[in-house]
N, C-alpha and C positions, 0 to 999 in steps of 0.2 A: 825789812823782815822778809825771812824766807817763806815763800808760798806754799804751806804745807796741807792745808785743809781745803779740799776741793770736792767734798762729798756731795753737795746739792747743786751748786751752779757755779760757773766761771764767767768772768766779764769779758768783753771783747778785748783782744790783745792790741796793743799799740805799737809792738815791735815788728818790723818786718826785715828781710834780708835785703841785700843789695839787689838793685834791678837786674843785673846781669852777673850771677855768680859765677866764678871761673869754674873749670872743670878741676875736681880735686886731684892732686898728684898722686902717683903711685910710688911707694917706697921701693927701694932697690930690691931686686928679686933674692927670696930667702932671708931678708933682714930681720924679719921677726918683730920689727919695731912697731909695737902698738900697745896702747894701755887703756883702761876705763878710768875716767874722771867723773866726779859728780858735777851737777850744775849748781851754781851759785844762787840761784833764784829761778822761779817758775818763768818769769819773763825770758831769762836766758834760755830756758828749755824751749819755749815756744819758738824763739827767733831762731834757733838752731834746728828745729825741726822744719820751719818753712825754708830756711837756707838749703838744707838737704832736699826737700821736696822740689825746690825750683831748679837745682842743679840736676835733679834726676827726672824731672817730667819730660815726656815725649808728647808727640802730636795727639795721642788718644788718652792722655793721663799717665799715671805713675806706672811703671813697668811691673811685672810680677803679679799677674791677674789672681785673684783668689780661686779661680778655677783650678789652679795647680794643686795637685793632690798632696797632702802632707805625708811625712814618713809614717806616721801611724796608720795611714790608710793604704798606701800603696804597698807597704811591707818592706820593699827594697830588698837587698841581697843580704837579709840578715844570716849570719853563720850561727849554727846551733852549737850551744855549750852541751856538756853532759847532761841528758834530760833526766837520768834516773833520780827519783827523790825516794829516799829509804826513810821511813819514819821510825820514831823512837819504838823501842821494844813494846809490843802491846798496844800500840796506838793504831793500828790498822795496816792494810796492805801497802805494798810498794806501788808506786805510781809514776807516771811520767809527767814531767811539767812542759811549759811552753819552750820551744826552741828559742834561746836567747843567746846574745852575744857574750854577757858577762854573768857568771853565777852570783846570785845575791841581788841582781838589779833586773826584776822582772818586767816584762814588756806586755802592753795590751794584746789581747786576741779575742776572738769570737767564742773561746771555750776555754774553761779552766776546771781543774779538779784539786781537790785536797785530800783524795783516796776515799773519802766517805761519800761525797756528793759530785756531782758533774753540774756545772753551771754554764749555760750557753745562751747566746742571743741570736734569734732568728725572726725576721718579720716584725721588729720593734717590740718584740716580747721577750723578757728573760724568764727561762725555765730551770727548774732545778730537779735533777734527776737522781734518784737514790742509786748508787752503784752496785749494792748488794742485792736489792730486790730487781733491779732494772726497770723501775717504773717511776713516771714523774710524780713528784711530791708537790709541786707548787709552780706558780707562774705569776708574772706580774707584767700588765701592759705599761711599757715605758713613757707613752704619750710622745713619741719621737716624731710624729707627723710624717713629712716627705724625707726626712734624714736618712741616709744610708751609711754603711761603713761603721756601725756601732760596734764598739769593742768594749772589753772589761777588764779589771784587775781583781784579784780575789785575796782575802786575807782574814782568817777567823770567820766569824759570821757575817761579815760585810763584803759587799761587791761595789766597786767605784765603776760605774758605767760612762764612757765617753761618747757623747753625741756630736758628730760634727755639724758646723754651721750648714746651711742650705741656701745661702743667698750670697750675692755679690756686691752689697751695697756700696763698700769703699771706692768702687770705680765711677758710678754715675748718680747714685741717689742722693737725696738730702739726708739730713741727720736721722738715721733710722732708729726704731726703739731697739732697746738693748735685748728684748725677748726674741729677736731673730738670730741670735748668735749661737756660740758654742753652749752645749749643756752638759754638765757633769753631775751625775746622780749618785747618791749614796743609797744602797739597797741593803735593808736588814734582812738576813737570811735565817733568824733564829726561830721562826714560826713559818706562817704564810709570807712569802716574799713581799716586801712593801718598801717603796720609796720614801725615805724619812728625810730627806734633805736634797735640795736641788740648787744647784749653782749656775747661773747663766752669766756669760760674759761674751763681748765682742771679739770678732776675730776668726782666725783659722787655727784648728787644732794641728800642731807640728808632731808632737810625740809626748809620750809620758814613760816614767819608770817608777817602780815600787821596790824600796827596800824595808823589810818589816812591815809594820802597818802604816807607812808614810809614803805617800806617792807624790811625785812631782811632775807637774803636767805643763807643758810649754805651749803657749799660745802666740801667734804672731798678728799684730793689727796693723792696719794702714788707715791713715786719716780719711774720714768721711768726707770726702771733697765732691761737690757736685759739678763734676765736668760734664760739659754738653755731650749729648749723645750724637749731635750732628754738627758739623761747622759749615760756615757760608764760604769757605775758602779751601782750596786743596793744597795750599802752601804749608808745608810741614813747620817752617820757621815761624809763621804767623800763628799757627795753631798753639806752638809752644809758647809763644809770647802772650797769647790769650790765656792759656792755662796758668802761666805764672801770676797773671793779675787776679785770676780767680783763688790762687792760693794766698794771696795777700788779704783777701777779704773773708776767709773762712775764720769763724770764731775758735776760740782756744778749746771750747768743747769738743771739737772735731778731732782734736789730737790724742786725748788721752781716753782710753777705753772704759766704759761703764761696766758695772757687774751687779747682780742681784743675787741674794740667797733666800730661799723660801724653805721653811721647816714648820714644825709644830707651833712655834712662836709667832708665826707671820713672815712677813718678807721684809728685808733690810736691802737698801740701795746705796751704792756708792760709785766712785771713780778712783781710778788709779792716782795715787799721791805723786805729785811731781818730784817731791823728795824721795821717791824710790826708783827714779830713773838715773842712769848713767850712760855715757857716751864713749866711744873710743876716741883717742886723740887724733887718730886718722878717720876720714870720712868713711861712714858704713851705711848710708841709706836712710830714708825717711820713715821705715816701718818701726815699730817697737816690739820686741819679743819678751813676753812675760812669762816667768817662771812662777808657777802657783804651788804651794805646798798644803797637802791635806793629810791629816793623821786620822785614819779610819777608826782608831781606838776611842776617838773622841765621839759624841752623840750626833754632832752636826759638821757640816763641812766649813762653815765660816767664809771669810773672804779670800782664803788661799795666801793671805799674807804675801802679795806680789813682790817680785824683784824685777826690774825691767832694764832692758839694755837697748839702746838706739841702734837697731841693726836690722838686717833682713836675713836672719837665720833660718835655715832650713833643714838642718841635719843634727839630730841629738845622738850623743854617745855617753854612756855612763857606766861607772863602777858602784859599788856600795858607797864609796867615800868622794867620788868627784862625778861632776858632770860637765860635759863639753858641749858647747854650741858653735857649729860651724856654718859659715855663710859663704855661698858660692855667688860671686858677683859678675859672672860671665855676661848676664843679660843687662846689667844696670846701665851702660851707656849707650846701647844700640837703640838710640832714639829715632833715627831715620829709617825708613823701609829700605832695604837692600844695602845699607852701609855695613861693611864688614867691622867686627869687633877689634878694637885695639888690642892686639895681643899681650901688650904690657900690663893689661888689667885683668888678665886671666889669673886670678889668685883667689886664695881661700882664708878667709879671716877665722881665727880660732879664739874662743873664750872659755876660760876654766873657772868652775866654781866648786867650792868645797862644800861636801854634804856631812851633816852630823846629826844624829837623831831625827827628831821631828820638827827641827828648826829650819828656817828658810835658807836656801843656799848663800854662801858668802862668796863674792867674786875674789879670785886669786890672781889670775893672770891672762894676757891675751898675747897673740902673734899672728903672724902671715906667712903663709907657704905659697910658692908659685904653683899653678895648676889647679885642678878641680878634684874632688872626691868622687869615687864611684858611689858610696853610700856610708852609713855608719861604721861598717866593718873595715873602712879604710883608716880607721884610728883604733888605737890600742895603747892603753897606760900599763906600764910594767917597770916596777922598780924606781918609781919616782920620775920616770920619763914618758913622754908621749910620742908613739911612733905613727907617723902619717903617710899614707901612700897616695900619690896623685898622678893624674896624666895632664900634660901641657899639650894642647891642640896646636899651639904655635909651633912648637918644637918637634911634635909627634914623638915624644918621649914620656917614659914614666919614671918615678923615682919614690924612694922610701926615706924619709927624713926623720931624725930623732931631736925632740926638743926637750928642754929642761925649764922647770918652773923656777925662775930667779927674778927676785926683786920686782915682781909684778908683771914679768915678761916671759913669754915662752921663747926661749932663746935656742937656735939650732946649735946642736953639739955635733952632729955628722950626717952625712947623706950618702946613699948609694944611688947613682943616676944611670941612666941609659939603659933601662929596662924595656925589652921590646921596641926597639927603634922602628917607627912607622906603624906601630900597633896602639891600643888602648887597653887598659886594664879592664878585665872581665870579673875577676874575683880575687880577694885578698883574705888570708887568715893569719893572725898572729898567734902563737902558742907559746907562752913564756918568753924565752930568749931566742926564740927562732920565729922566722916569718915565711909566707908562701903567696907567691903573687902569679897570677895566670894572666897573660896578655894574648891577643888573638887578633890575627887579619887574615891569614890562610892557614897557619898552623898554631898549636898552642904551646907556647914555651911555659912551663911551670918552673918558676925560679925558686930556689931555696936560698934563704938569707940567715946570715949569722949575726944576731943583734946582741950579743953578749957585752960588747964594748960600745957605750953610747957614742963615742968619738970616732969609731970605725966601723959602722956597719958595713957588711959585705955580702956579695953574692958568693955562695958556695958550690952550687950546682945548679943545673938546667936540664930539663927533660923536654924535648920536643916530640909532640904527637899531634895527629889530626883532630880538628874540633877544638872544643874549650869546655872548661868548667865554670859555670855561672855561680856556683856556690861550693865551698869547701867545708867539709865537717870532719873534726877530729873522730877517730874510731878506734880508741886504744892508743898504746904507746907506739909511736912511731907509723901511725897509719893515718890516712886521710881518705875520705869518700869525696869524689867530685860529682856533681849533678850538673849537667849541661847538654851539649849538642854535639853529635858526630859531623863531621865535614869531609869533603872529598879534598884532594890536593890543592884545588883552586879556591878553596874556602867557601863552597856552596854547603848549606846546611843539609844534613841527611836524617835528622830525627834525633830523639832523646838518647843519650847515653849516660851510664853511670860507671865511674873509674873507680878502682881501688888502687891507692898509692902506697908504696913503701918508701917512708923518708927517714929510714934508720941510719943510712949513710948519707949526711948533708952533701956530700960531694957527687953523689950519683943517685938522686931519686929515681925510682922506676914504678912502671904501672905492673901490677900484678894480674889484675883482671878487668875485663870490661864486659857491660851488658848493654847491647844497643837494641833500641826499638824503632824501626824506621818510622818516618812519617808521623811522629808524635812529639809531644812536648809536655812538661810537667809545670804545674803551678809553682812548685818548689824552686824551679830555676830563678824566680824573680821574688818568690815569698817562701823563704825556708820555713816560716811557721808551719807550713803545710807539710812537712817533712818529720817523720818519727824515726829516731834512732834508739833502739832499746838494747843497750849493751848487755844486759843479763842474759839474753838468748841470741845476741848478734843479729836482731831483726831491724831491717829497714823497710819502711813503709813509704812508697812514693806514689803520689796520685798521678795519674796519666790521663791527658784529655779525651782519649779514645775509649777508656775501658776501666774506670774507676780507679783502682790503685793495684800497685805491685807489691806483694810482700816477698821480700828477699832475704836470704841468709847471706851474711858477709863474713866470712873466715879469711882463708888465702885465696877464696874464689868467691864468685858472686852467683848463687843459685836461686831459682824461682821456687818460692815455698807455696804461693797461691795467687790467683788473680781475684781481687775483691770486686765482685760485680755490683757496684754501688754508683750510679751515674752522678756526675757533678760534686764527687767527693772533695770535701774541703781540709779536713783535718782529722788526725787519727792520735789516739792516746792509749796508754796501757793503766788498768787499775787492777791490781790482783793477777787473776788468771784470765782476765778478759782484754780483748783488744777492742775498743771503742772507735767506730769511724762516724765521721759527720758529715751530712749533706744537707741540702735545703729541705729535703723530704723528711729526714729524721736522723735519729741515732741508732747505729746497729752495734750489738755487742756479739763477738766471735770469740770462741775458744781459742786461747792464745796458742795452744798446742796442735789443735786440728784445723783451725780456721772456719769451723762449722758455726753458723749462726745460732746463737743461744738467746737473743732478745732483740727487740725493735720498740723503739719509743718514736711515734710519729711527731713531727714538728709543724704540722699544718694548723689552720685556725682552730 
């Protein structure tokens, strides 16, 4: 009988893997040959997890430390979609949303607005500010403890707060209590803000997306295996052998993550059902990636109805209808210090899930591409195809591949290779049937791609300039704004630069204007959530490390409107006629036309 009920306890497993599991073979480059399959029983699941862990373990435990920051924390190089949110007639002022990759798939951030109120998180406290009166109307202590990097999603009168884990138990500790893991909070905003439901689960927060009132939250969990803190031998092979023996003795409870939900009715506890776990037909590591679904239109969060994959996923990309999970496995087999990685295994695994309404995601297909992704914006779904941009360190070449969803597989249909030989990708932007890739080593080639035919993607043009763009943002028809760094002819960085590109002629992209600020950098280079592009007035607000932020007008030129003197400025947004800027100290409201300060909301204790 299939082992489906694991809510309270799990007996010790009797299944173990082979004593010396072989290194899993790599598929042919670009084959795309990989599928997900369900386990026949819980015993098979535990045996496969042990086998994967023993093949993957190194002298100091399993690779992929939980110290690695997930996408939701580090921001990545997110590319902004059109931020303007125009409300229905009579419903309120126009306002800007978070810079996101795909419209309709909102991403977590430290500040959100619906045009009426501004909701932000600072120092473990959620605050609500009335945009019209420019005053704080409520706050709630989130009881986050030492956790940092809190972010939120907003829909209607509810906020979903994501609190990352603050421990690293999977590496060394014994079976730690679930209360030390990721926390997901539902906050009711109808009156005084209040936490009405609290989900706690094991693992690391990878990322989240929201469509309508439904959020999908991705967690990565590793088995809680008590590897020794120190060994009596310096021989890596002996340490690996000892670690494999430890893996054999770990109880089944160490492999499936626990969860708890607390609300007005009390606390409910459970564990991931092994019937909800699938695995790739090709080896994909010993971790589990769980996709949780929460509908904020419901009064409480519940268990999240998890769907799990036996994989080491680290990058999430989503549209309103699809969610993709990417797994970069460059580190997986580097078990011995100083040993070079086998270039044949530099590849990225891709898993596609279908999204519909408030239901859990449904697995659709999977595949493999050579090389590694820069971030989630190296992926884009268009007209039923997935476009993926990767860099292969072994060949020092970059490529864009197009894949189709066919019979459970992501099958390659076309590829354009040889981008930036000897360089790596610094930014990617796909817009409809066109794509743009920036590579860099000494100069910055901006490649223009024609992606209309999935079988024949092609480079149509190339622009070589000094420096590079780390973030590309559409700025109206046939215009791109690049945020990055200027460099000299030898590739030495010279300070932040903002470039305006005209891409109307795909064969001849050109730079219309440049704004250079020597010896500076911008947070928007690595976290474009920090960037504001307001098309209505062609306003670009860019935070700068040395001077708050620059307010720039982008037409056929780039001109300075004002310098916003607000140290450590993190975010900016527009509500009606006000420009709001966020720092750790507080929220500043400035007149959108004159940039004069018209309000201040302190965010201190």
